[in-house]
N, C-alpha and C positions, 0 to 999 in steps of 0.2 A: 471515718477518718479519726485518728487518735487526737486526744485532747490537747497534746503538746504542740500540735501544728495547727489547731483550729485559730482562725482570726477572731479577733474582737469585733462584735457587730456594730451596726449603725446605732441601735438604741443603746448600747454601752456607751459609746462616744457623746451621744446626746446628753445622757445622765451626767458624765464628766463635765460637758460644756454648761450645762444648768447648775452644777454645783460651782464652777469657776464664776458664772455671773452672780450667784447668790453671794459668795464670799467678796467678790469684786465690790459690790455695792457696801458691804460692811467695811472693806478696807478703805473705801474712798472717804467715808465718814470720820473712821476711828480717830486719825491724827487731828481732826479739826473739833472734835467735840469739846475737849477741855478748853482750848481758848474761846469757843463759843459760849459755853457755860460762864467762864470766868469774865470775860470782856463784853460779848454782847448781851449777855443776861444779867451781868453785874453781881454774880454770886460769888461766894468765898472759895478759897482753896479746898476747905474741907468739903463744900458741896461737889466740887470737881471730883474729888475722891470718891464720894458717895454715889454720884452719877455713873462714873466709869465701873465702880465695884459692884454695883447692883447686878450687872450683867452675869456675873460668874454664879451668884447665888440663883438667879433665875435659870440659868442654863443648866445647872445641877439638878435643880427641882424638875425642869423640863424633860430630862434625860429619862427621868424615872416614870414619866408619863408617857413619852413618844415610844419607848421601846415596846411596852405591852401593846400599845395602840397599833404599831406596825405589824405585830404579829396576829392581832385579832381583826383589824380592819383593812391591812394591806400597806405595803411600803409607800405606794403612789400617794395615798391619801396623807400620810405623814410628810412626805417630801413637798407636796403642794401645801400643807399647812405651814412648813416652814418658810417657803418662799413667800406666802401671803402675809405671814407675820412680819417678815422683813420689809415687805413693801408697805405694809402699815406702819412700821416703825418710821421709815422716811416720811410718811405723811405727818405722824405726830410731831416729827422735827419741825415741819414747816408750818404747822398751826400756830397761831399767836397765842400759845398757853403758857409761855415763860418757861420757869424751871420745872413745873409739873409736866410739860410737854417733853422736856429732855429727859425726865425720869420715865415717861411712858414709852419713849422710843428705845431706851436702853432696856425696859422689861421686854417690850415686843421683840426686840433684836435678839436679847438672850434666848427667849423661848424659841423663836425662829431658827437659831443656829443649832439648837440642841434637836429640833425635828428635822431640819434640813440634812445633818450629818447622819442621824439615825436611819432615816428613809433612804439617803443615797448609798450608804454602805451595805445595808442589807440587800437593797434591790440590785446593786452592781455586782456583788458577790454571786447572786443567783444568776443573773445574766451571763456573767463570764464562765461559770462553772466553779464549783468549790474547791477543786484541785488547783485552781490558779488564784486562790484567794490572796495570797501573798502581792502578787503583781497586781491585783485589782486594787487593793488598798494602798499600793504604791502609786498607781495612776489617779486615784481618788485624792490622796494627799498631795499629789502635784496640782490638781485643779484647785485645792483649797489654798495651798501655798502661793500658786499662781496669781489668784484673786487678791490674796492679802498683799502680796507684794507689788502688784500693779496697782492696786486701789490707791495708796497714798500718793502715788505719782499722778494719778488721774485727779485726785482732790486737790493737790498743789496747782495742777494745770488750770482747773475750774476756777480756783480762787477765792471761794466763799463757801461758808457752811451750807448756805441755802442752796446753791448749785449742787454741792456734794450730796445732800440729802434728796434732791431730785434725782441725781443719778442712781442712788440707791432704790428709789421706787422704780426707775425705768429698768435697771438691771434685773431686779427681782420680777418685775412683771413680764419681761421678755422670757426669763428663764421659766416663768409659770405657764405662759403660753405655749413654750416648746414642749413642757413635760405633759401637758393636756393631751398631745399628740402621739405619746408614747404608749403603746398597750402594756399592761401588767400581766404576767402570767402566773403569779403567786395567787393562790387560793387559800385563804385560812380555813382551818378546820371549823367546822359548825358549833362544835361544843368542846374547844380546845381548853384544857385545865390551865388555869391562870398559874404563871411562874412566880415563885416567891420572891418578895423584894430583894433578897440576897442568897446567893448560893455558896456553901463552903467551897465548890469546886472553881469558884470565879475569885475567891479571896487572893490566892497567890498570883494569878494573871494580873488581877486589878493592882496588887502591891507593886509587881515588876513595872507595869505601865505607869504607876504614879511616882515611884522612885526615879524612874528614868526622867521624868520631866520636872523635877525639882530644879533643874539648871535654868528652865525657861524664864521665870521672872529675874533670875539674876542677870542672865545675858540681856533681856530686852531692857532691864532697869538700870543696870550698872555698867555695861560693856563700854560703852561711849565715855561715860564719866571716869571710869577706871583708867582707860587708855590715854586720856587727856594729858596725863603726866608722863606719857611714854612715846610721844611723837604725834599725838592726836590721830591715830588711825583707826578710832572707834566706828566711825562711820563707813569706811572701806571694810573693815573687819566684819561688821554686821552684814553688809551687802554680800561679802564672800560666803558667809554662813548660810544666808537665805538662798542664794543661787545654788549652792552646793546642795542643800536640801532638796530643791526643786529638781535638779538635774539628776541626782541620784536615785531618787524615788521613781522618776520617770523611767529611766534607762535601767536601773538595777532593783526595782522593786519586786521582781519576779524570783530573787536569789533564794528566799525561803522556800519557794516551790520546787526549787531544782537541787538544792543541797539542805542538809539537816537544819532546821531553823535555829536550833541552839547555836550553831556556828555563826550564824549572822547576828543573833542576839548579843552573844558575849563578845564578838568581834566588834559590834557596833558600840556597846558600852566601854570597852576598853579604849577605843580611839576617842570617845567622849572624855574618859577620865583623863588621858594623856593631855588632851586639848585644854581643858579646863585648869589642869596644873600648870600648863605652859602660860595660859593667860594670867593666872594668879600671880605668876612671877614678875609680871610687868615687862613683857618682852618689847623689843624694838618693833618698828612697824611691820617690817617683812615677816617676822616670826609671828606676830599678831594676827596677820591676815592668813597665814598659813595655818595657825592653830585654829582660827575661826573656821576656815574651810574644812579641816579635819573634824571638827565639832560637828559641822553640818553633815558631813559624810557619815560620821558614826551615827548620828541621831536618824539617818534615813532607814535604819533597819530594825530596831527593837520592836516597834509596834506593829509592822507587818509580820515579823517572826511569831509574836505574842498572839496577835489577832487572827492569823492564819491557823495556827495551831488550835486555838479555842474553837473557831467557827467549824473546823473539820470535825470535831466531836459534838457539834451542836445541832439537834435536829432542825429542819427548816422553819417549823413553827415557832421556835424559840430564838432565832438569830437576831431579830431586831431588839428583843429584849437584852440579849448578851452584849450586843454592841453599844447599846445605851448605858448598860452597867460598867462596862470596862471604860467608856468615855466619862462616866461621872467619877472614877477615881481620878483621871485627869484633871477635872476642874477641882475636886477636893484638894489634891496636893499642890496644884499651882496656887490655889487661893491661899492655902496655909502657908505655903512657903514663901509667898510675896511677903507677908507679914514678918516671918522669920527672917528672912534674907534682908529686909529692911533693918530689923534690929541687929543683926550681925554686923551689916555695914556700917551702922551708925556707932557701935561700940568698938569694934575691932578692924575696921577698914573694908575696903572692896575686896582686896586679896582673900580675906577670910571668907566672905561670901562665896567666892568662886570655889574655894577648897571645900566649903559646906557642900556645894552642888556635887562635886566630885565625890565626896564620901557617901552621898546619898545613892550613888551609882552602886556602892557596895550592898545596900539593901535591895537593889534590883537584882543583883547577881545572886544574892541569896534566895529570893522568892523565885528566879529563874529556875532553880534546880528543881522544884515541884512542877512548874509549868511544863517542862521538856521531859520529865521523867517518864520513860515508858513509850516516847515517841520513837517509832521506827525511822531509819534512814529511808528517804525517798527512793524509790526502785523505778528505773527506766526499764519499760518492757515493750520493745519495738518502737512504735511512734506514740504510745500512750503513756504519760507520765502520770503516776498515781501515788498514792500513800495509803497507809492503814486506814485513815480517816475516810478517805474517798472510797476506799474498798468497802468499808462498813455501810456507807450510804448505798451504794450499788446493791449490796447484798439485802439491805432492807427496802429495795424497790425504789429508791429515791436516785434516779440516774442523773449526774451532773449534766446541766443543760447548757449548751453553747449558746453564745450570743448570737441573736439572729439580726441579719441585716434589715434594715428598715426600708 
């Protein structure tokens, strides 16, 4: 049966479910970690920032480890390591170690997130088939956004940091148990050469991915504050943004597999740019919510377009490293732009920060020219959808594999 009509298998959905649970635990703890450090532990505001910020640096380093490990030892091992690290993070939060326990929890959580995503992305793409990598990355992102979106509500319902940390342990442990039951087909080459730390071919995809995400610290940090002067629609706008990302990635994540990925990439960043400019102008509540929804809709496509394009050109034994390196650009750009956005907002106002994020999309557009150069339009042949990358894999003897039902 052709690849375009193959169903996603039970193992695939189990991976998505395990990813959801892993990020559900992290999302449950995240809104409460700041108040816990400041009030329960009696630490300073500076300590709050350091505890929260150390996550990004550890995640960045963790991606450089998890990718090569996934290629040499298997995706399952890395995925399990990520979930185990997330569970240990919850334990660290619960132990009576004070501020060092909070630091330990964030360090373990940062490393766990890096391993979790790298293992999940590489494994899910191989289960679904490389020709459906765009849709696969969309589903995986839906699991991530679903966990991050539901987690804070669960944390608020639980009512205390200790209960939230316990929930993180439980969620990661359940996902770990589920994952142990899923067989892995990937077999690493016995003497595979090590991929260099950075490849020139990944520079432009990484820059495109990084510049696209400059908006993230601006929206998460300043959207509510900015819109407080224009009708207090910030929370509703952020909810519209998050819901639109979740829905669009779940139902439309496969567009880069069916039409030229450059169309979805440039269409996505164009929608983001318009939305950011509207938000910068201080819109009324109705326009603010609509612009935030447009931002979420646009943001749903660039990563799947870039990721699927790169993965189709990547040998199976290097996909883990490629996913981790591209994700490292996200950590780097989000981390740096967090400091830059704070300075811009302080000196020039919130509107300037949103315009800065919109301008960064110009960098993504320029880098995208190299990402999609030479990519052939996707050709439908009977009931088998393929493209040049999938065809090259088949010619090399690496037949895209369907997700098997468990």
